[in-house]
C-alpha positions, -999 to +999 in steps of 0.1 A: -304+587-669-303+577-632-283+543-625-316+526-613-333+540-650-305+522-664-304+492-644-349+487-652-375+481-630-369+456-599-377+419-614-407+398-601-401+375-572-365+386-568-354+370-600-328+390-624-309+389-659-276+366-652-287+352-614-297+323-606-333+314-604-353+325-568-339+302-542-362+292-507-349+323-494-376+342-519-404+336-487-375+352-462-372+380-488-411+387-491-412+389-454-383+413-446-399+437-478-431+441-458-414+446-427-393+472-440-426+486-456-440+489-421-413+506-407-413+534-433-449+536-430-444+545-391-409+561-395-398+539-371-361+535-362-344+510-379-318+500-353-344+497-325-366+475-311-392+480-340-379+454-364-384+426-341-416+437-331-426+441-370-411+406-378-434+392-351-467+409-366-458+397-400-451+363-392-481+361-368-502+373-397-488+342-419-507+312-436-481+289-419-463+286-384-426+297-383-397+275-363-375+296-338-346+292-361-366+302-393-379+339-369-341+340-357-328+340-396-362+366-408-349+384-379-314+390-386-321+395-420-348+424-416-318+439-390-292+434-419-318+452-444-332+478-423-303+493-405-270+474-423-256+465-456-284+437-465-271+408-478-233+416-471-236+419-431-232+379-428-201+383-450-188+415-434-193+399-401-172+365-409-135+371-397-127+338-424-137+366-456-109+387-468-126+398-498-164+404-509-168+408-549-203+411-560-207+409-598-241+404-604-275+399-579-267+365-578-229+363-580-214+373-549-177+356-546-154+360-513-121+349-505-113+329-474-076+316-468-062+333-503-089+314-525-117+327-541-154+307-536-188+311-548-211+319-522-251+312-516-256+351-507-278+367-532-294+403-540-328+407-551-322+429-581-298+450-592-315+480-576-312+465-542-272+462-552-276+498-553-294+504-527-268+488-504-246+510-524-259+540-514-263+534-477-226+530-478-218+565-496-240+585-477-226+589-445-191+598-467-211+623-487-198+606-516-220+598-547-220+573-576-241+573-610-238+578-645-218+609-645-195+599-620-199+557-622-166+548-601-161+555-564-137+545-533-147+544-501-147+529-469-167+513-444-163+523-404-143+495-396-120+501-419-128+479-450-120+496-482-152+492-510-151+501-546-183+503-570-183+505-605-218+513-622-235+513-654-224+523-684-187+515-670-199+482-658-217+466-682-236+437-662-248+459-637-233+473-603-201+456-594-186+462-558-154+451-543-148+453-501-114+447-487-117+438-455-087+437-426-082+420-398-101+438-365-064+441-352-033+453-371-012+422-382+023+426-359+051+411-380+055+380-354+020+374-367+037+372-401+065+353-391+040+327-379+020+326-409+053+317-429+048+354-449+087+355-439+116+342-416+123+350-381+158+359-393+141+385-423+116+403-395+146+408-372+164+425-400+134+445-410+131+455-375+168+469-372+163+485-410+136+505-396+149+516-363+180+527-385+154+549-405+160+531-439+137+540-466+120+507-473+096+505-505+073+475-501+065+462-534+040+432-555+008+423-573-024+430-563-036+413-530+001+402-523+000+418-486+016+456-493-006+469-468-007+444-444+032+443-444+037+480-444+016+480-412+035+454-399+066+474-403+054+511-392+050+486-356+082+489-355+088+532-355+096+548-324+062+560-300+081+592-299+084+598-335+058+622-355+044+602-386+022+614-415+001+588-434-012+596-470-037+573-484-062+571-512-085+557-486-075+550-451-062+515-440-032+520-421-036+511-384-008+525-364-005+519-328+014+548-322-003+580-304+016+607-325+002+600-361-014+624-383-038+608-410-045+623-441-068+614-471-073+623-501-105+632-517-125+633-549-139+660-568-171+671-560-203+670-582-194+705-597-156+692-603-141+711-574-123+701-543-104+676-556-073+668-534-047+646-551-020+624-530+006+638-546-005+674-530-011+656-497+028+645-497+035+684-505+018+695-477+030+668-454+063+684-459+053+713-438+038+692-410+069+685-390+068+649-397+098+623-387+083+597-408+059+599-440+042+569-451+026+567-484-003+541-486+006+539-523+025+560-546+012+551-581+016+587-601+032+620-602+033+616-562+062+594-567+088+621-573+076+640-541+079+612-522+116+606-533+124+641-530+109+642-492+129+608-487+161+631-500+155+662-477+157+649-442+126+623-438+146+591-436+130+563-426+095+567-448+080+538-461+057+531-490+044+506-516+036+502-554+026+478-577+054+458-595+060+421-603+102+422-592+123+446-574+139+457-608+106+463-623+098+485-598+129+501-605+116+509-640+084+515-623+092+544-606+112+560-630+077+559-651+059+577-622+083+605-618+080+616-659+039+611-647+047+642-627+054+667-657+091+671-649+113+672-673+145+656-663+169+632-675+163+596-673+198+597-655+191+623-632+154+605-621+178+572-617+203+592-591+172+605-575+160+568-566+190+553-559+200+583-536+163+578-518+155+539-515+175+521-497+153+483-496+127+468-514+107+442-498+090+425-520+059+403-523+043+377-541+010+356-536+013+322-545-013+297-566-021+282-529-030+317-518-004+321-499+017+358-491+052+351-487+077+378-493+098+367-520+130+389-518+144+415-490+168+436-518+188+465-515+193+493-538+233+497-537+237+527-566+243+527-604+267+515-626+269+540-656+234+545-665+219+513-644+209+508-606+222+480-594+205+458-568+216+429-543+190+405-529+200+403-485+173+377-484+154+354-507+125+329-503+132+292-526+101+270-530+109+240-514+108+210-539+081+186-536+061+212-514+069+214-474+074+246-452+086+276-466+126+281-473+137+315-469+179+324-465+202+353-465+223+356-500+250+357-480+260+394-495+266+425-468+246+455-475+257+487-482+242+506-456+255+482-426+272+507-408+238+528-406+219+492-399+244+486-373+247+516-353+231+523-320+241+488-307+220+476-333+234+435-346+222+427-381+255+404-393+246+371-380+210+379-395+232+374-430+250+349-422+252+322-454+272+292-459+307+296-476+302+335-472+334+359-467+342+394-477+338+428-466+307+453-470+292+451-504+306+417-506+300+386-485+296+382-449+326+375-431 
């Protein structure tokens, strides 16, 4: 059974189960549908002047006179429907919207400034949502139906799209779009936004320059990819970078970059290319650095091995609730590779590969902050030891963010201060004294 048949026929007047009753926009919908019908009848270019001509024809035949503002609104809606993504286009053009969530034809939410809000935007019915989805997927050669009810894609702008259809999505077609800023955030932008302090940013720049391997951890929507983009901006322009992602989101500023993207299986179940296969292949491409958008499975083992075999300075992200939780998650992901390794050997691999963890968190107010910069120190017995170098402390009673060094010297201090770099002064804390691995003298 097709998705359209499962969703049922279009509802009369644009109403749909679970959606609010038709608003004043029903009249606009009627005009737009007539314009689309005439464009289809004449096989006119949906991106050309024919759209405006058809709108003027339909309005001239109407029983009432439309104002200039009404005409412009109808024309914009007709252009979006004819050659764009329909009701989603105004949200995609809105620079203040960072995420779009379609739960039902009459339930469209967005994220602004880290907060989720419901919008007045609506689709006519479930078939209308599916029509827009198919317009997104068609140029990519991807599909979504009952046999393959979930799909990831990306828009030409780089926005990431996830679609789930019945029977997996019980209420109908669900669409989630993650937008990204037109210009990739740099570290100074994150400092200005209060994500981290200038001292932390300077320390991370030294860490990238010193080719430390860094994992950015955090929950969903905590800003991991944004931080990864910012960190990558510190990589020298003369180094060869290979990026590996499920859906290409990273926007590196360097010229010498090769971007690899995983691919799902086709209709016959063939042609799948996994992140793990791409990581293995990247090792044959003479990379100076490997950047994996996110490790979430067996590819973690290959990423760790790459970090241990001459690809220092590599970067990746992973979902975790804390730096300590990240260690456990990496262990689990290595075991998912099928490698029959003892737990101690896995932990030794992690310690040898990962130098720093940048842990991010999204606060209740929607702001994204670096909660800690943590060093992987080594092992004591069978336990991986960590130490925080910087930490965020919520200010009492509100106020500006408070980031502070813990006063501990990193084990990798010699590497960090090689080549004339200086980081010791960034790590100064009151009352600190001691040697590397201890406190700042």
